[in-house]
FIBA-545936 format. One record per residue (C-alpha): residue in one letter; x, z, y; residue number from 1. Coordinates in steps of 0.001 Angstrom, whole numbers, plus 500000, padded with zeros to 6 digits. Each point is the difference from the previous one (the first is absolute). Layout:
  residu       X       Z       Y  num
       A       X       Z       Y  NUM
...
//
This chain:
  residu       X       Z       Y  num
       V  535355  477382  492376    1
       E  499479  496905  497893    2
       K  497293  497367  500457    3
       V  498483  498844  496722    4
       P  497631  496971  500152    5
       R  496746  500416  498087    6
       G  497850  496902  500241    7
       D  498937  499695  503596    8
       Q  500925  503604  500745    9
       M  503258  501844  500495   10
       D  500835  503346  498364   11
       W  502625  502402  501310   12
       L  502332  501999  497745   13
       L  501936  502970  501361   14
       Y  503223  501414  498573   15
       P  502025  503111  500804   16
       I  503100  497903  500617   17
       K  499979  496989  502280   18
       K  499960  496826  497920   19
       T  502360  497147  500870   20
       P  498814  496406  499702   21
       P  500570  498586  496500   22
       I  503111  497847  499676   23
       E  499228  496381  499320   24
       K  501285  498895  496634   25
       S  501765  496710  499442   26
       D  498396  497437  497734   27
       T  502611  500799  497338   28
       E  499216  503752  500103   29
       Q  496263  499381  499840   30
       Q  500476  497619  497074   31
       K  502118  502613  498166   32
       A  497471  502742  500611   33
       S  497115  497827  498882   34
       Q  501645  499558  496616   35
       N  499431  503705  499347   36
       V  496302  499831  500778   37
       T  497310  499097  497485   38
       S  496622  499277  501594   39
       L  497020  501742  498515   40
       K  496579  498353  499952   41
       A  498161  503278  500359   42
       D  499078  501057  503531   43
       P  502157  503074  500734   44
       L  497586  501100  502691   45
       L  497375  500816  497397   46
       K  502350  502406  498182   47
       P  500645  503168  502028   48
       S  502520  501407  497471   49
       M  501555  497470  497641   50
       E  502294  500477  497061   51
       T  500517  496547  498505   52
       T  503053  498518  498380   53
       P  502467  499255  502798   54
       A  502066  496902  500390   55
       S  503726  500281  499576   56
       L  501884  501894  502718   57
       S  503502  501334  499592   58
       S  500326  503576  498736   59
       D  502356  500773  502872   60
       F  497416  498913  502567   61
       K  497269  502042  498297   62
       Q  502184  503093  499846   63
       K  500730  499745  503696   64
       V  496258  499737  500769   65
       V  499296  503007  497762   66
       N  502666  502037  501811   67
       I  498354  499184  503330   68
       L  496475  500831  498854   69
       L  501093  503335  498578   70
       K  500864  501023  503562   71
       Y  496368  499403  501037   72
       P  497767  502117  497710   73
       S  496999  499298  502257   74
       G  500528  496237  499659   75
       L  501639  497238  502018   76
       W  498340  497052  501705   77
       A  500971  496798  498194   78
       T  500755  498241  503291   79
       A  502459  502774  500874   80
       L  501945  499612  496738   81
       P  502188  497003  501071   82
       K  501345  501818  503055   83
       V  500666  503226  498090   84
       Y  501655  498018  497191   85
       Q  502273  498129  502418   86
       N  500971  503159  501930   87
       T  500787  501824  496766   88
       Y  501965  497354  498075   89
       Q  501048  497605  502754   90
       V  498430  497203  497941   91
       K  497095  497805  500936   92
       F  496757  500702  498171   93
       P  498385  496998  498231   94
       E  497037  499475  502316   95
       D  497978  498019  497429   96
       V  499611  503146  497944   97
       L  497526  501207  502634   98
       N  497799  497003  499255   99
       N  499673  501129  496383  100
       L  500323  503779  499806  101
       E  499094  499909  496316  102
       L  503676  499194  499406  103
       L  500624  503711  500763  104
       S  497097  501365  497949  105
       D  502268  501153  497141  106
       I  501933  502358  502271  107
       C  497346  501046  502529  108
       T  496278  500209  500548  109
       V  498601  497557  502548  110
       D  496995  501206  501995  111
       Y  498369  497206  502000  112
       V  498220  501383  503047  113
       S  498507  496720  501272  114
       R  499734  496335  499119  115
       V  503253  499288  501824  116
       P  502498  499342  497144  117
       R  502852  501955  501559  118
       K  497844  502894  501186  119
       A  500661  502369  497116  120
       I  501620  503371  499306  121
       L  502699  500316  497330  122
       Y  500319  503198  497914  123
       A  502929  500731  497656  124
       K  499093  500453  496324  125
       P  501207  503040  498018  126
       Q  503553  499470  498765  127
       G  499121  500946  496428  128
       C  497795  496964  499751  129
       I  502745  497478  500767  130
       D  502644  499013  497415  131
       E  503564  498987  500695  132
       N  498885  496419  500645  133
       L  497537  501326  502582  134
       N  496979  498928  497963  135
       V  496887  502103  499325  136
       T  500380  501819  496638  137
       E  496885  502186  499957  138
       K  496554  500162  501554  139
       L  500303  501098  503608  140
       Q  497840  502490  501786  141
       R  497292  498551  502180  142
       H  500927  499308  503581  143
       D  497496  502641  501091  144
       N  502202  502624  498351  145
       V  503053  498665  501808  146
       K  498149  500229  503289  147
       A  498804  503492  499128  148
       T  503613  501049  499416  149
       A  501009  498555  503339  150
       E  497116  501792  501690  151
       Q  501004  503258  498350  152
       Q  503558  499569  501291  153
       H  498536  499304  503417  154
       E  497988  503222  499856  155
       E  503083  501974  499013  156
       S  501864  498570  502952  157
       K  497424  501362  502444  158
       D  501534  503443  499921  159
       H  503280  498486  501157  160
       H  498258  497659  502473  161
       P  497003  501864  501506  162
       E  499340  497170  502416  163
       N  498628  498050  497007  164
       L  497263  502589  499336  165
       A  496426  498838  500466  166
       V  497772  501765  502522  167
       P  496374  500589  498909  168
       P  497265  498056  501790  169
       L  497924  501657  502699  170
       I  496637  501183  498648  171
       I  497107  499513  502429  172
       P  498140  503281  500620  173
       S  496716  500092  498092  174
       E  498384  503346  500793  175
       G  499039  501922  503118  176
       S  500475  498969  503599  177
       V  502955  497685  500553  178
       S  502136  499678  503133  179
       V  502839  497648  500892  180
       I  502670  499662  502632  181
       V  500397  496428  501241  182
       L  503697  499210  500338  183
       E  500311  496285  500695  184
       L  497759  496955  500292  185
       K  500559  496479  498765  186
       N  497768  497021  499432  187
       T  500375  498211  496698  188
       N  501507  496841  501423  189
       E  502920  502034  501318  190
       L  500192  502200  496941  191
       H  500147  497296  497385  192
       P  499682  496253  500623  193
       N  498087  499305  496781  194
       F  497341  502692  500497  195
       C  497305  499367  502591  196
       G  496513  501175  500842  197
       A  500343  503769  500404  198
       F  501042  502341  502747  199
       F  502543  502558  498883  200
       V  500895  503434  501095  201
       K  503473  499278  498682  202
       Y  501038  503623  499822  203
       C  497696  502991  499700  204
       R  500517  503346  498332  205
       Y  497358  502028  498175  206
       V  499650  503596  501142  207
       G  499661  502764  497429  208
       K  501611  502251  497426  209
       D  501300  497232  497724  210
       Y  500889  497663  502853  211
       S  501283  501007  503447  212
       S  500530  503632  498935  213
       A  501928  498937  496905  214
       Q  502097  497666  502149  215
       E  500851  502761  502464  216
       Q  501010  502273  497126  217
       M  502170  497260  498483  218
       E  501769  499377  503309  219
       D  500655  503722  500372  220
       D  501488  499977  496500  221
       M  502112  496945  500872  222
       K  501329  501703  503097  223
       A  500911  503105  498033  224
       Y  501640  497993  497205  225
       Y  502088  497623  502087  226
       S  500972  502626  502588  227
       Q  501165  502590  497500  228
       N  501427  497794  497242  229
       S  503536  498917  500874  230
       S  500209  497753  496926  231
       V  497469  497459  501254  232
       S  501519  496582  500464  233
       L  499371  497032  502234  234
       A  498062  497111  498491  235
       Q  502761  497542  499082  236
       P  499823  497104  499522  237
       L  496840  499180  501918  238
       S  497634  497237  498962  239
       I  496775  498525  501266  240
       G  496934  501846  498702  241
       Q  501922  503157  499087  242
       L  498262  503371  500392  243
       V  502104  502478  501985  244
       A  499843  503283  501880  245
       V  500687  499692  503733  246
       H  501182  502790  502277  247
       A  497818  499227  503008  248
       E  499608  501513  503449  249
       E  499161  503686  500504  250
       D  501760  500802  496728  251
       A  497201  498414  497952  252
       W  500572  498485  496558  253
       L  497763  497057  499165  254
       R  499576  497592  497119  255
       A  500680  496366  500829  256
       R  500452  496576  498437  257
       I  502710  497668  501256  258
       I  498785  496647  501264  259
       S  503060  498491  501619  260
       L  503634  500827  500714  261
       E  501460  499223  503409  262
       D  503747  500648  500237  263
       N  500389  503766  499982  264
       R  496365  500740  500905  265
       I  496879  499899  497901  266
       K  496555  499356  501320  267
       A  497424  502383  498515  268
       S  496220  500237  499840  269
       N  497563  502325  498257  270
       Y  498222  497674  497644  271
       F  501024  496940  498009  272
       F  497506  497218  499426  273
       W  501900  498694  496971  274
       H  498773  496753  498406  275
       L  502096  498456  497243  276
       E  498372  496648  499333  277
       K  500587  496353  500824  278
       D  500474  500772  503666  279
       L  502572  502712  499270  280
       K  502291  498340  502486  281
       Q  497639  501167  502763  282
       C  500668  503648  499058  283
       W  503750  499595  499901  284
       L  499903  498745  503566  285
       L  498358  503231  501243  286
       D  502361  501799  502378  287
       T  498623  503504  499514  288
       V  500759  502953  497773  289
       C  496960  502116  499175  290
       Y  499391  503711  500358  291
       V  497251  500137  497413  292
       D  497936  502945  501267  293
       H  499670  499710  503789  294
       G  499517  496351  500936  295
       F  502654  499543  502684  296
       S  503253  497994  500067  297
       E  503428  500636  501444  298
       L  503663  499105  499686  299
       V  502061  502698  498339  300
       E  503723  500464  499514  301
       R  501310  499348  496515  302
       N  501596  503423  499798  303
       S  496520  501605  500231  304
       V  498720  498284  496843  305
       Y  500225  502022  496766  306
       K  498968  499549  496404  307
       L  496376  501009  499443  308
       Q  500015  502590  497232  309
       K  497732  499825  496982  310
       Q  497736  502893  501034  311
       F  498951  498158  503142  312
       H  498546  497023  498119  313
       S  496948  501824  498663  314
       L  497802  499720  503122  315
       A  498366  496653  500723  316
       F  500904  498244  503237  317
       Q  497640  501500  502580  318
       A  499837  497082  502430  319
       A  497177  497942  498500  320
       K  498265  496728  500815  321
       C  496258  499694  500606  322
       K  497430  497597  501416  323
       L  497463  500734  502741  324
       A  496477  498908  499092  325
       G  498306  497557  502353  326
       L  503202  498853  501699  327
       E  501113  497483  497371  328
       A  499079  496877  501966  329
       F  501920  501107  503095  330
       C  503343  500987  498464  331
       D  501940  497645  502295  332
       D  498361  501107  503252  333
       P  502502  501912  502181  334
       V  497161  501610  501987  335
       L  498587  501547  496842  336
       I  503434  501126  498792  337
       N  500609  501759  503318  338
       A  496573  501635  499831  339
       V  500581  501339  496495  340
       E  503447  501251  500928  341
       S  498791  501820  503107  342
       L  497216  501752  498072  343
       T  501905  500879  496830  344
       S  503749  500186  500402  345
       S  501463  503379  498947  346
       K  496534  501610  499792  347
       I  498450  501898  497108  348
       L  496774  498167  499190  349
       A  497186  500528  497539  350
       V  499615  497109  497591  351
       E  497228  498512  497908  352
       I  501415  498102  497023  353
       L  497743  497052  499221  354
       E  502140  498328  497362  355
       K  502667  501702  497913  356
       S  502384  497167  499245  357
       E  503759  499586  500276  358
       I  499427  499572  503724  359
       P  496839  502050  500691  360
       L  497273  498962  502433  361
       L  499352  502727  502594  362
       V  497807  501032  502897  363
       L  501809  502376  502379  364
       Y  498401  502726  502101  365
       D  501436  502004  502897  366
       T  498379  503446  499684  367
       S  502101  501757  502646  368
       G  497379  499750  502760  369
       E  496458  501203  500447  370
       D  498654  496855  498334  371
       D  501531  498207  497026  372
       I  501361  496545  500855  373
       N  499816  497177  497479  374
       I  503399  498348  500578  375
       N  499103  496733  498252  376
       A  496815  499509  502038  377
       T  501627  501068  503268  378
       C  502874  497543  499565  379
       L  497590  497090  499602  380
       K  498746  500707  503514  381
       A  503419  498960  501286  382
       L  499055  496439  499006  383
       Y  497001  499886  502343  384
       D  499998  497120  502459  385
       K  500066  501831  503334  386
       S  498256  497122  501745  387
       L  496914  500558  497791  388
       E  499647  503739  500674  389
       L  497119  501449  502020  390
       H  501295  501076  503425  391
       L  497070  501730  501693  392
       Q  500346  500974  503662  393
       V  498605  503143  501607  394
       D  496977  499336  502254  395
       A  499695  496469  498630  396
       L  496657  498556  498819  397
       Y  499604  498194  496681  398
       T  496990  497950  498965  399
       N  498621  498864  496632  400
       V  501311  503203  498399  401
       R  498746  500799  496494  402
       V  499747  503592  498730  403
       T  500967  499658  496343  404
       S  500066  503628  498739  405
       V  498714  503442  500990  406
       F  501448  503146  498396  407
       S  498584  503485  499578  408
       D  502299  501423  502685  409
       G  498543  497609  502592  410
       S  502993  497640  500012  411
       L  499339  496299  499710  412
       Y  501868  496734  499557  413
       C  499523  497113  502409  414
       Q  500937  496356  499547  415
       V  501036  498217  503217  416
       P  500253  496181  500189  417
       S  503686  499105  500021  418
       K  502623  497476  498977  419
       G  500765  502077  496901  420
       L  496364  500028  498886  421
       S  499781  496216  500317  422
       R  503222  499594  498033  423
       L  498712  502347  497302  424
       H  496823  497988  499561  425
       E  502061  496819  499607  426
       I  502231  501494  497289  427
       L  497110  501543  498072  428
       Q  498189  496667  500079  429
       K  503075  498299  498525  430
       I  500086  502605  497242  431
       E  496267  499440  499400  432
       D  500643  496256  499597  433
       Y  502983  500690  497718  434
       F  497993  502306  497720  435
       H  497263  497368  499828  436
       Y  502285  497927  497771  437
       K  501619  502918  498185  438
       Q  498892  502608  497496  439
       T  500140  503140  502119  440
       S  500529  502052  496827  441
       E  503577  498667  500039  442
       F  500538  502232  503040  443
       N  498579  503249  498580  444
       V  501820  503102  501247  445
       S  501886  501389  497014  446
       Q  502025  502720  501755  447
       P  497979  501723  502753  448
       F  501774  502561  502160  449
       C  499313  501788  503278  450
       G  500889  497810  502965  451
       K  499639  496705  498123  452
       I  498282  497255  501991  453
       C  497733  497644  498073  454
       L  496735  498055  500250  455
       F  496419  501117  499359  456
       P  496784  497893  500053  457
       S  497555  501333  502599  458
       K  496781  498263  501064  459
       G  501151  496753  498404  460
       K  503390  499930  501714  461
       W  503487  501256  499186  462
       T  501183  502941  502079  463
       R  503278  501921  500271  464
       V  500024  503516  498572  465
       E  502647  502684  499589  466
       I  499872  502329  496996  467
       R  499711  503604  501228  468
       I  499173  502198  496985  469
       I  500107  499235  496264  470
       H  497350  502041  498197  471
       T  500170  498640  496454  472
       R  501160  496929  498124  473
       R  496834  498184  501139  474
       A  499054  501456  503382  475
       L  501873  500387  503263  476
       D  499390  500374  503748  477
       V  500946  497195  502361  478
       Q  499894  499649  503772  479
       F  498942  496661  501415  480
       M  502878  499216  502339  481
       D  497942  498038  502518  482
       T  496831  502129  500140  483
       G  501315  503508  499252  484
       T  497378  500588  497306  485
       I  501022  502156  497032  486
       A  498351  499363  496631  487
       A  500532  500573  496300  488
       V  500332  496806  497965  489
       K  500887  498948  496507  490
       V  503561  498939  499320  491
       S  498654  496889  498294  492
       E  498486  498837  503308  493
       L  503344  499862  501808  494
       R  502180  496903  500162  495
       E  503652  499418  500828  496
       I  500743  497952  503110  497
       P  501276  496573  498832  498
       P  503778  499841  500595  499
       Q  499844  497017  502359  500
       F  497703  501952  502363  501
       L  501551  503446  499613  502
       R  502380  499984  502952  503
       E  497327  498642  502363  504
       V  497409  502555  498874  505
       I  502408  502936  500322  506
       A  501174  498859  503457  507
       I  496528  500441  501550  508
       P  499497  503601  501229  509
       P  496681  501779  499250  510
       Q  497304  498552  502237  511
       A  497848  503131  500392  512
       M  500791  502704  502585  513
       K  499162  503650  499346  514
       C  497965  501396  502881  515
       C  497964  503008  501105  516
       L  497290  500343  502628  517
       A  501349  501378  503258  518
       D  498632  502929  502006  519
       L  497942  501674  497304  520
       P  499372  503766  500425  521
       P  503260  501892  499448  522
       N  498333  502470  497622  523
       T  498606  497325  497736  524
       G  502095  501174  497049  525
       M  499017  498491  496668  526
       W  497412  497259  500347  527
       T  496605  500850  498577  528
       P  498536  497636  497390  529
       D  497230  498961  502399  530
       A  502539  499119  502715  531
       V  501940  497813  497558  532
       L  496817  498304  498793  533
       W  498874  499365  503572  534
       L  503323  498366  500872  535
       R  499917  497848  496875  536
       D  496458  498834  500739  537
       A  500933  499238  503601  538
       V  503055  497884  499266  539
       M  498474  498189  497042  540
       A  496970  499019  502101  541
       C  502230  498078  502418  542
       P  502304  497254  498630  543
       E  502329  499995  503038  544
       F  500977  502393  502762  545
       I  501859  500121  503269  546
       M  502856  502504  499756  547
       K  501981  501748  502704  548
       M  503135  501917  499021  549
       V  500623  503046  502160  550
       K  502892  501610  498085  551
       L  502447  499167  497209  552
       D  501382  502777  497803  553
       A  503056  498173  498665  554
       S  501165  502910  497837  555
       K  496764  499921  497977  556
       G  499304  496291  500438  557
       I  496516  500677  501442  558
       A  498384  498318  502999  559
       H  497462  501989  502056  560
       I  497255  497563  500959  561
       Y  496595  499458  501586  562
       L  497589  497748  498115  563
       Y  497170  498022  501583  564
       A  497391  497735  498558  565
       P  500366  496748  501990  566
       E  496600  500426  501669  567
       N  500902  503551  501170  568
       F  503362  499226  501595  569
       P  501168  501426  502411  570
       D  497344  502750  500127  571
       M  501987  503111  498992  572
       D  496868  501997  499173  573
       H  499022  497432  497362  574
       S  503401  499864  498336  575
       I  500192  501144  496387  576
       N  502118  502936  501192  577
       R  497362  501377  502402  578
       Q  497108  499372  497624  579
       I  501540  501982  497144  580
       K  501238  502685  502403  581
       N  496520  500617  501409  582
       A  498193  499856  496659  583
       D  499159  503273  498243  584
       L  502330  499277  497082  585
       W  502668  502686  500187  586
       K  498189  503096  498726  587
       H  501114  501041  496525  588
       Q  497554  501630  497610  589
       K  499823  503770  500009  590
       D  502123  501982  497576  591
       V  498402  500653  496630  592
       F  501627  502346  497498  593
       L  498825  499897  496413  594
       S  501107  502525  497409  595
       V  498954  499979  496367  596
       T  498850  503347  498629  597
       P  500767  501079  496428  598
       S  496361  499547  499004  599
       G  500215  496291  500722  600
       T  497888  500107  503170  601
       S  501543  499495  503410  602
       S  499808  501988  503185  603
       T  500136  497871  503125  604
       K  501123  501261  503420  605
       V  499349  497925  503102  606
       T  500706  500814  503618  607
       S  496476  499141  501166  608
       A  497749  498724  497253  609
       T  499983  499789  496245  610
       V  501055  496549  498852  611
       S  499467  498567  496568  612
       G  501588  496706  500817  613
       L  501354  497766  502709  614
       Q  498777  496440  500234  615
       L  501958  497248  501717  616
       T  497435  497411  501075  617
       S  500132  497321  502688  618
       G  503289  501387  501221  619
       R  498483  503489  500602  620
       L  500436  503298  498166  621
       E  496606  501617  499480  622
       K  499124  503363  498514  623
       N  497670  499810  497051  624
       L  498329  503390  499795  625
       S  498745  501075  496588  626
       D  497015  502194  499268  627
       S  502287  502595  498500  628
       A  502959  501779  501560  629
       T  502043  499431  496894  630
       E  500737  496931  497931  631
       H  499971  500371  496234  632
       S  503013  498693  498213  633
       S  497846  497966  497637  634
       A  498746  497778  502836  635
       M  501921  497126  498466  636
       S  497991  497842  497649  637
       T  501424  499826  496514  638
       T  499608  496229  500112  639
       D  502809  499972  502604  640
       M  502433  501477  497512  641
       P  502250  498165  497565  642
       P  499843  501055  496350  643
       P  501825  503254  499208  644
       L  503511  499825  498603  645
       P  499833  500965  496310  646
       L  501941  503213  499357  647
       L  501465  500916  496633  648
       K  499082  503050  498012  649
       A  502134  503106  499621  650
       G  503030  499406  497792  651
       E  500126  496233  500576  652
       L  502947  498132  501558  653
       M  499935  497663  502998  654
       D  502703  498021  501769  655
       V  499871  500860  503705  656
       Y  501791  499389  503283  657
       V  500358  502960  502386  658
       S  499225  498682  503494  659
       V  500005  503348  501854  660
       A  501491  503369  499024  661
       C  499494  503012  502277  662
       H  500727  502756  497462  663
       P  499169  500749  496323  664
       G  496511  501097  501038  665
       H  499142  496703  501715  666
       F  501197  496488  499332  667
       I  498439  496552  499586  668
       V  500325  497728  496983  669
       Q  498878  496410  499479  670
       P  499336  498356  496601  671
       W  503010  497841  499271  672
       K  498007  497274  498258  673
       E  497851  499434  503118  674
       L  502818  499656  502543  675
       H  500042  496217  499809  676
       N  496246  499903  500728  677
       L  500523  502306  502987  678
       E  502798  497796  501327  679
       A  497756  496934  499743  680
       L  497201  501866  501809  681
       M  502363  500981  502847  682
       E  501108  496399  500417  683
       E  496422  498749  500179  684
       M  499084  502666  502564  685
       I  502908  498986  502240  686
       L  498960  496373  499902  687
       Y  496284  500708  500496  688
       Y  500134  502476  502877  689
       S  502707  498151  501908  690
       R  497634  497039  500310  691
       A  496688  501827  500245  692
       E  498478  500464  503430  693
       D  499922  503593  501247  694
       K  496412  501266  499676  695
       P  498258  503167  501207  696
       V  500268  502776  497415  697
       N  498040  503133  499183  698
       V  502385  502932  499882  699
       L  498564  502641  497655  700
       K  501628  502809  498096  701
       N  500489  499406  496267  702
       K  499328  496273  500363  703
       L  502332  497352  498605  704
       Y  501926  497666  502322  705
       A  503013  497728  500135  706
       A  502694  501323  502351  707
       K  503165  498332  501237  708
       I  502930  502411  499680  709
       E  503566  498799  500677  710
       N  499116  496320  499555  711
       Q  498180  500543  496702  712
       W  496269  500260  499327  713
       Y  498831  502944  497869  714
       R  496735  501191  498528  715
       V  499270  503302  501733  716
       V  497342  502667  500397  717
       I  499394  501543  503430  718
       K  500796  503737  500017  719
       G  499613  500674  503725  720
       I  499673  498483  503486  721
       L  502608  501166  502490  722
       R  500567  499620  503716  723
       N  500841  496731  501758  724
       G  498402  497914  497283  725
       F  502232  501078  497123  726
       L  498756  500628  496477  727
       S  501278  502163  497168  728
       V  499886  497928  496810  729
       Y  500953  500418  496352  730
       E  501561  497060  498126  731
       L  497951  499726  496813  732
       D  502628  498059  498046  733
       Y  503152  501828  501080  734
       G  498838  503552  500741  735
       K  501379  500293  503536  736
       H  498316  501496  503081  737
       E  500514  497912  503136  738
       F  498868  499739  503622  739
       V  498834  496585  501166  740
       S  498460  498532  503134  741
       I  496303  499180  499716  742
       E  500764  496410  501001  743
       K  502056  499571  496841  744
       V  497050  500814  497732  745
       Q  497691  497376  498516  746
       T  497166  499990  497508  747
       L  501152  499943  496390  748
       V  498381  496856  498624  749
       D  498505  499909  496505  750
       T  502854  497871  498660  751
       F  502356  502933  500427  752
       R  497663  502593  498455  753
       K  500353  498825  496411  754
       L  503358  501495  499028  755
       P  499776  503773  499319  756
       F  501865  502218  502444  757
       Q  503512  500396  498632  758
       A  501100  503371  501430  759
       I  499562  502954  497611  760
       T  500665  503484  501338  761
       A  502074  501998  497521  762
       Q  501476  503433  499361  763
       L  503004  500668  497772  764
       A  499208  501785  496732  765
       G  502306  502562  498435  766
       V  500863  501863  503228  767
       K  498204  502848  501721  768
       N  497841  499066  502965  769
       Q  501568  501575  503079  770
       Q  501119  499492  503566  771
       W  502834  497503  499632  772
       S  503140  500500  502051  773
       E  501560  497147  501918  774
       E  502986  500022  497606  775
       A  497787  499709  496914  776
       S  497929  497271  501653  777
       I  503119  497967  500803  778
       V  501300  500315  496425  779
       F  496641  498877  498602  780
       R  499701  497139  502474  781
       N  503449  498670  499123  782
       L  499140  500130  496302  783
       V  496719  498081  500064  784
       E  499141  498217  503275  785
       K  500033  496184  499879  786
       K  500805  500046  496270  787
       P  498235  498748  496854  788
       L  499334  502880  497599  789
       V  497888  500889  496970  790
       A  497102  502419  500577  791
       Q  498652  502186  497184  792
       I  496537  501077  501170  793
       E  499303  503743  499722  794
       A  496635  500196  501779  795
       V  497634  497884  502170  796
       N  497958  501456  502885  797
       E  497153  497626  500890  798
       S  498338  499683  503424  799
       P  497055  498000  501427  800
       K  502434  498321  502391  801
       F  502527  497998  498040  802
       W  502864  500797  502377  803
       D  499493  503730  499446  804
       R  500497  499806  496227  805
       K  503101  501761  498747  806
       I  502093  500116  496846  807
       V  502376  502640  498686  808
       T  502814  498244  498185  809
       F  503484  500246  498622  810
       L  502477  497418  501300  811
       V  502775  498518  497872  812
       D  502909  497872  501186  813
       T  500858  497610  497152  814
       S  502542  497878  501875  815
       L  503006  501422  498111  816
       P  500780  498335  496646  817
       D  500343  503163  497901  818
       T  498281  502811  501876  819
       D  496511  500539  501443  820
       I  499902  502257  503055  821
       W  496914  502226  500239  822
       I  499588  500594  503716  823
       H  498329  503409  499678  824
       D  503031  501338  498094  825
       F  502331  498834  502754  826
       V  497767  501493  502706  827
       S  499797  503329  498170  828
       E  503783  500173  499689  829
       S  500347  499211  503703  830
       L  497594  502813  500880  831
       V  502158  502453  498049  832
       E  503096  498808  501903  833
       F  498232  500300  503358  834
       S  498836  503532  499167  835
       K  503592  500982  499133  836
       D  501199  498634  503324  837
       D  497289  501972  501802  838
//
């Protein structure tokens, strides 16, 4: 290692052979050498490869330099030349030549690699271009060609030296569900001193055909090769950074990279974080040798280290680095590191890749239990300040309690005065003051992900929220950490927590406790809408309550409580619990079964009376008897309907997306050109209904509504009313039949009645209409469902109700570059094959 000063910095040069300190020359020797040097006015640093007229050097000296350079076809560092020259000829090299390398330009090519004069690589010139006086006699090839020749020789040498072969980089999975195995953790300060601000899973391994499975196959092949091939040789000599095959415990053969040599033992590890830059010295001081696929380290005997053969270089190193989203600011916290390790180490975890970079940004999920666990979000809870947590005691009374949220299952969130709540208010006020002098747009959330904690403006103040569900690029669901409320918001409304407040904000546990009313009837079952509305009205009418906790279900995190208005305490009969228990709120509406007859009219069967509709008013379900025993399907006013979706004529082509495929006789298509309008409509519905107050609704067959299904709001038509308050609905834009609770249905406002319904019922043309077998249905579904195709319309069957219109169409898959696939041909061929099998 040689130190080379460069202004106010110091560069390090490394050589294969240890360099001895240069021998000081006497004044006489320096004077003699200086006579052979002619200074050039041109700056040599501005000429990467120079071929100017050299000053006079003896032919004997030049020949000796040429002989040396010919031994190094890949080039020789200029600063290494004096030592090599002296070792070869036992004569001191004129050191001043290094200060003006142009003196050698007639016999070699000088490639300057920096502005340090001596930091250059010397390449021998072709012998045919040098005359007997060692002067240039013809135009030389460009230095690039010389380097290309050296590189070619290097490539040819790989077969003889397989340890020099390059291993391909690891490609991050891009399709389908992705899983990883976490092998080892490291924060960035430990991993590399010049890289801060991110929390690493230092070693993880992707699970799948081209990853863990390929690795297992390779290791089986290694075991077979090295066990059965008697000609395999030990890796000699060993050097730092060398790739080798190691005969490990349990007769396993693993790939490894040598990090350090310790007497007759070698320390090994399964991945090598190899940085060759200014701080290269840091890497050379590492005392590990890496097993590159498993992420663990160990000392191994030298006689168990073999040359890694060429065929085992083709698979990328499987132990990869990644970052965990949301943990960047706490990379040096040992509590967090222990939490991540306990939740992830040696487990197979599902992964969401947020950012596909050299070191990808991930969210990890443990899906092994009944509920999926967001690892990133769970680990942040380890940073909670225990002294600020709510510690409620059984049979204790709490005053000034606020009920902040009531859910449809009767659960509610309560906020109890505490040290943590006071601390939270202080921090949020500081953030409010900070944002007063800052543009809050600087803190826009650019990378939302589930479990991320950020800020949201509510009622003129900043509040803490956790992202729960991401619907689209613009809309997502959040839960207010300190009230329990869940709402859909726009991404643009969220703000990052300023870095100087982040640790304090994260350290405060949620300040709302999930509760349920104690001692309600055991057969309550699902809460009726009127019971939920009554409870909401009761708690919103009183700003503060007195609360008594009678039981704590720690496994579910739910407190069983009694609630009293302050003026009613301690009268048990006037508690909220007894009032709602004694009220006539628990009777569900009677079962109503609606079936649509082929003629378009409906026959209605009721257990006691004929019902044309059910009205939810003032928290009560009332029967609204009609004059007729039947309700005509045209009861809906045409003014309630959006405009019809224009359908093409027979023979015309339309780009479509197949949203649902049951069999060739029934599938749903959507116009491709309208999908972006539908996506925008869905986003607006999420945002509108998440903030709209729940209102009483009229539930009538064949009427349009908005229904919440799996966290999305859809435009639906009611097809039937079932028991226990459930409805049968048809999604007008996607063509699916669903069951939904009546409490998840709202009036479809006029704003969302403008876009035509997007679902078009279709039948495949070119095949005989028949009873489709399960095998044929599966083949058809795999061919078309969730795919963009081209439809060639064969016929259109109109209907007064837009959702009952139907088209008969050919489908064509045009995704292949040279061939169009007509789906009906493929289905027909499959039917022939199935009939043969039968």
